[in-house]
C-alpha positions as CSV (number, residue, x, y, z in Angstrom):
1,M,-45.0,24.2,-71.8
2,E,-45.8,21.5,-69.2
3,D,-46.8,18.0,-70.3
4,M,-50.5,18.0,-70.9
5,D,-51.0,14.2,-70.7
6,P,-53.9,13.5,-68.3
7,L,-52.4,10.1,-67.4
8,R,-49.4,11.8,-65.7
9,Y,-51.3,11.6,-62.4
10,I,-52.5,8.0,-62.9
11,D,-50.7,4.8,-62.4
12,A,-51.2,3.2,-65.8
13,N,-50.5,-0.4,-64.5
14,K,-53.2,-0.1,-61.9
15,L,-55.7,1.5,-64.3
16,K,-55.4,-1.2,-67.0
17,S,-55.9,-3.9,-64.5
18,A,-58.6,-2.2,-62.4
19,P,-62.0,-4.1,-62.4
20,Y,-63.9,-0.8,-62.0
21,V,-63.3,2.8,-63.2
22,F,-65.2,5.6,-61.5
23,A,-66.1,9.0,-63.0
24,P,-67.9,11.7,-60.9
25,V,-69.7,14.1,-63.2
26,L,-71.3,17.5,-62.4
27,F,-74.4,18.1,-64.5
28,A,-77.0,20.9,-64.0
29,K,-75.5,21.7,-60.5
30,H,-75.9,18.0,-59.4
31,W,-73.2,15.3,-59.0
32,L,-73.7,11.8,-60.3
33,L,-71.3,8.9,-60.4
34,Y,-70.6,6.7,-63.4
35,V,-69.0,3.3,-62.8
36,L,-67.4,1.3,-65.6
37,D,-67.5,-2.4,-64.8
38,V,-64.5,-3.6,-66.9
39,D,-64.7,-7.3,-66.2
40,N,-68.4,-7.6,-67.1
41,K,-68.4,-4.9,-69.8
42,K,-71.2,-3.0,-68.0
43,F,-71.7,0.7,-67.3
44,Y,-73.7,2.1,-64.4
45,A,-74.9,5.4,-63.1
46,L,-75.6,6.3,-59.5
47,D,-77.8,9.4,-59.4
48,S,-79.7,10.4,-56.2
49,L,-82.1,12.6,-58.3
50,N,-82.9,10.4,-61.3
51,A,-83.0,6.7,-60.6
52,K,-85.4,6.1,-63.5
53,S,-86.0,7.4,-67.0
54,P,-83.0,9.7,-67.4
55,S,-83.3,12.5,-69.8
56,S,-81.8,12.3,-73.3
57,D,-79.1,14.8,-72.1
58,R,-78.1,12.5,-69.3
59,N,-78.0,9.6,-71.7
60,K,-75.7,11.6,-74.0
61,I,-73.4,12.4,-71.0
62,G,-73.5,8.7,-69.9
63,R,-72.5,7.5,-73.4
64,F,-69.8,10.2,-73.6
65,A,-68.4,9.2,-70.1
66,S,-68.2,5.5,-71.0
67,S,-66.4,6.3,-74.2
68,V,-63.9,8.6,-72.4
69,L,-63.3,6.1,-69.7
70,D,-62.6,3.4,-72.3
71,Q,-60.2,5.7,-74.1
72,I,-58.3,6.5,-70.9
73,R,-57.9,2.8,-70.2
74,V,-56.6,2.2,-73.8
75,R,-54.1,5.0,-73.4
76,A,-52.9,3.3,-70.2
77,G,-52.4,0.1,-72.2
78,A,-55.6,-1.8,-71.6
79,T,-57.7,-3.3,-74.4
80,T,-60.8,-1.5,-75.5
81,M,-64.3,-2.5,-74.4
82,F,-65.5,-1.8,-78.0
83,P,-63.1,-3.9,-80.1
84,N,-65.1,-3.8,-83.3
85,K,-66.1,-0.2,-83.3
86,T,-64.3,3.1,-83.5
87,R,-63.7,4.3,-80.0
88,A,-64.0,8.0,-81.0
89,V,-67.6,7.5,-82.0
90,V,-69.7,8.0,-78.9
91,S,-72.7,6.2,-80.4
92,F,-70.9,2.9,-79.9
93,S,-70.3,3.5,-76.3
94,L,-72.4,2.0,-73.4
95,L,-75.6,3.5,-72.2
96,P,-75.5,3.5,-68.4
97,K,-77.9,1.4,-66.3
98,Y,-79.3,3.5,-63.5
99,I,-78.8,1.7,-60.2
100,P,-81.4,2.5,-57.5
101,V,-79.9,4.6,-54.7
102,P,-81.5,6.6,-51.9
103,R,-83.2,9.7,-53.3
104,Q,-81.9,12.9,-51.9
105,P,-84.7,14.9,-50.0
106,N,-84.1,18.2,-51.8
107,A,-84.1,19.2,-55.4
């Protein structure tokens, strides 16, 4: 069976030193972009449909995405953004701040 390591396509040295990590996510037939700002320990969401007051489902997805991105960085050899917490517990991850972006004209 082929190696199932998701990092086989990623340059671990570049990932662990990258100042930002991006994650496009498809949710309810709509794409949004999560951005992990590693240097400032911040997490952002760019969403052309929901710039304010995201639903609890979107918040759950955002927390999950920040946790997964942090775990991927750790597997590449970087230090965790959550040093005092268990990385596997999503409740300790970052809730994304929604950045104002132009709203798309259709639903």
